[in-house]
C-alpha positions in Angstrom: 0.0 0.0 0.0 1.4 3.4 -1.0 2.2 6.0 1.6 -0.3 8.4 0.1 -3.1 5.8 0.5 -2.1 5.1 4.1 -2.2 8.8 4.9 -5.6 9.1 3.2 -7.1 6.2 5.2 -5.9 7.7 8.5 -7.2 11.1 7.5 -10.6 9.5 6.7 -10.7 7.8 10.1 -9.4 10.5 12.5 -11.0 13.6 10.9 -14.7 12.4 11.1 -14.1 10.8 14.5 -12.7 14.0 15.9 -15.6 16.1 14.5 -18.2 13.6 16.0 -16.4 13.8 19.3 -16.4 17.6 19.4 -20.1 17.8 18.4 -21.2 15.2 21.0 -19.2 16.8 23.8 -20.3 20.3 23.1 -24.0 19.3 22.7 -23.8 17.3 26.0 -22.3 20.3 27.8 -24.9 22.7 26.4 -27.9 20.6 27.0 -26.7 19.1 30.3 -25.0 22.0 32.2 -25.3 25.7 32.4 -23.6 28.5 34.4 -25.3 31.2 36.5 -24.4 34.0 38.9 -25.9 34.2 42.4 -28.2 37.2 42.4 -28.7 37.6 46.2 -27.5 36.6 49.6 -30.6 34.5 50.4 -28.4 31.3 50.1 -25.4 32.6 52.1 -23.1 31.5 53.5 -23.4 28.5 51.2 -23.5 30.6 48.0 -22.9 34.4 48.1 -24.0 37.2 45.9 -21.9 37.4 42.7 -20.6 33.9 42.9 -20.4 31.9 39.7 -22.0 28.4 39.8 -22.6 25.5 37.5 -26.0 23.7 37.5 -27.2 20.5 36.0 -30.2 21.0 33.8 -33.1 18.8 34.8 -36.9 18.8 35.0 -37.2 18.3 38.7 -38.4 14.7 38.8 -35.1 13.6 40.2 -34.8 16.2 42.9 -34.1 15.1 46.4 -34.2 16.7 49.9 -31.2 18.9 50.4 -30.7 19.7 46.7 -30.2 23.3 45.8 -32.4 24.0 42.8 -33.1 26.8 40.3 -36.7 27.3 39.5 -39.1 29.8 37.9 -42.3 31.0 39.6 -43.5 34.1 37.6 -46.4 34.7 39.9 -44.1 35.2 42.9 -40.9 36.6 41.5 -41.9 38.4 38.3 -40.2 35.9 36.0 -36.8 35.8 37.9 -35.1 32.4 38.3 -34.8 31.7 42.0 -32.2 29.5 43.8 -33.3 27.7 47.0 -32.9 24.5 48.9 -35.4 21.6 48.8 -36.6 20.9 52.3 -39.5 18.6 51.5 -40.7 16.6 48.5 -44.2 15.3 47.7 -45.7 13.5 50.8 -43.4 15.1 53.3 -44.7 16.8 56.5 -42.8 20.0 57.4 -43.2 21.6 60.8 -41.5 24.7 62.2 -40.0 24.7 64.7 -38.6 23.1 67.8 -36.0 24.7 70.1 -34.7 28.3 70.0 -31.7 30.2 68.7 -28.9 27.8 67.8 -31.0 24.9 68.9 -33.9 25.7 66.5 -34.8 22.9 64.2 -37.3 22.1 61.5 -39.2 18.8 61.7 -39.5 16.7 58.6 -41.8 13.7 58.9 -41.5 14.0 62.7 -37.6 14.0 62.7 -35.4 16.9 63.6 -33.6 18.2 60.5 -29.9 18.8 60.8 -28.9 21.9 58.8 -25.2 22.7 59.1 -25.5 25.2 56.2 -27.8 27.7 57.9 -26.0 30.7 59.5 -25.8 30.6 63.3 -27.9 27.5 63.4 -31.1 29.5 62.8 -33.6 27.2 61.1 -36.3 29.9 60.7 -35.9 32.9 63.0 -39.2 34.6 62.0 -41.0 33.3 65.1 -43.9 32.3 62.8 -44.8 28.6 63.0 -46.0 26.6 60.0 -47.2 23.1 59.4 -47.2 22.0 55.7 -48.1 18.7 54.1 -46.2 18.8 50.8 -48.6 17.8 47.9 -47.4 15.2 45.4 -45.5 16.7 42.5 -44.5 19.8 44.5 -41.5 20.9 46.6 -41.1 22.9 49.8 -38.1 25.2 49.4 -36.2 27.6 51.7 -33.2 29.8 51.3 -30.2 28.9 53.6 -30.2 32.5 55.1 -33.6 32.1 56.7 -33.6 35.8 57.9 -33.0 37.1 54.4 -35.0 34.8 52.1 -38.4 35.1 50.5 -39.2 31.5 50.0 -42.1 28.9 50.6 -42.8 30.5 53.9 -44.0 33.7 52.2 -46.8 32.0 50.2 -48.7 29.9 52.7 -52.0 30.3 50.7 -50.5 28.8 47.5 -50.3 25.0 48.2 -48.6 25.7 51.5 -45.9 27.7 49.7 -44.7 24.8 47.7 -43.7 25.0 44.0 -44.4 22.4 41.3 -41.5 20.1 40.3 -42.2 21.3 36.7 -40.9 24.7 37.7 -37.4 23.4 38.3 -34.8 24.3 35.7 -31.7 22.7 37.2 -29.8 21.5 40.2 -26.7 23.2 41.5 -23.6 21.0 41.4 -20.3 21.3 43.2 -18.9 18.3 41.3 -17.4 19.4 38.0 -16.1 16.0 37.0 -18.6 15.4 34.2 -18.3 18.9 32.7 -14.5 18.7 32.9 -14.5 15.3 31.2 -16.8 16.6 28.4 -14.4 19.6 28.0 -11.4 17.2 27.7 -13.4 15.1 25.1 -14.0 18.2 23.1 -10.3 19.1 23.1 -9.3 15.6 22.1 -11.9 15.6 19.3 -10.5 18.9 18.1 -7.0 17.5 18.0 -8.1 14.4 16.2 -10.0 16.5 13.6 -7.0 18.8 13.0 -4.7 15.7 12.8 -7.0 14.2 10.2 -7.0 17.4 8.2 -3.2 17.5 8.3 -2.9 13.9 7.2 -5.4 14.6 4.4 -3.3 17.5 3.2 -0.1 15.4 3.4 -1.8 12.6 1.4 -2.6 15.1 -1.4 1.0 16.5 -1.3 2.5 13.0 -1.5 0.4 12.1 -4.5 1.5 15.2 -6.3 5.1 14.4 -5.7 4.8 10.9 -7.4 7.0 11.0 -10.5 6.1 8.9 -13.5 9.2 7.0 -14.6 10.4 7.6 -18.2 9.7 4.9 -20.7 12.6 2.5 -21.3 14.8 3.3 -24.3 13.7 0.3 -26.2 10.1 1.2 -26.0 8.7 2.0 -29.4 6.7 5.3 -29.6 3.9 5.4 -32.1 
């Protein structure tokens, strides 16, 4: 097999493979992950105003207690996307509160909820009790900074302040492994595509350099 043909075969394999890898990686990042900037201090000290975050795009059906989600509730926040923590999912019973000060705790299904992320251990701080049975398909959400958050507590007449799971746009992630791997895959794909292009150019150049040998002297020309 000639050198030009070998180069052409490798170019035909690596080039398309690289393009496919780049496209798949970029589409996966775009459809699976997004970036956002924290707009307020309602989730401090966990997330502070101006902080850059990555969130996993999802429809809310896989949300669990403790997840920090972004959701849209136009009737409450004039179309703004809000970030809050899921305290209860469908079927949960949320009661506020037991204890006082640093010993203040929410009860979820009759059990005291440990919340190391709330500042000064204040689970509510508003001195307004509530008792919510979360409807199926809805979420009870609170900001981590309970003294500076307009969350489910502010809308008791609307399904106990809960929001539908369909309102969820994504879940905040602190694990960047998957986005990083997709980024590496995109870079590898780009290198493969460029290598394939280079090999293709080399194959064309080699073919052009092929010299046709002169006919032997005894050949009869007609």
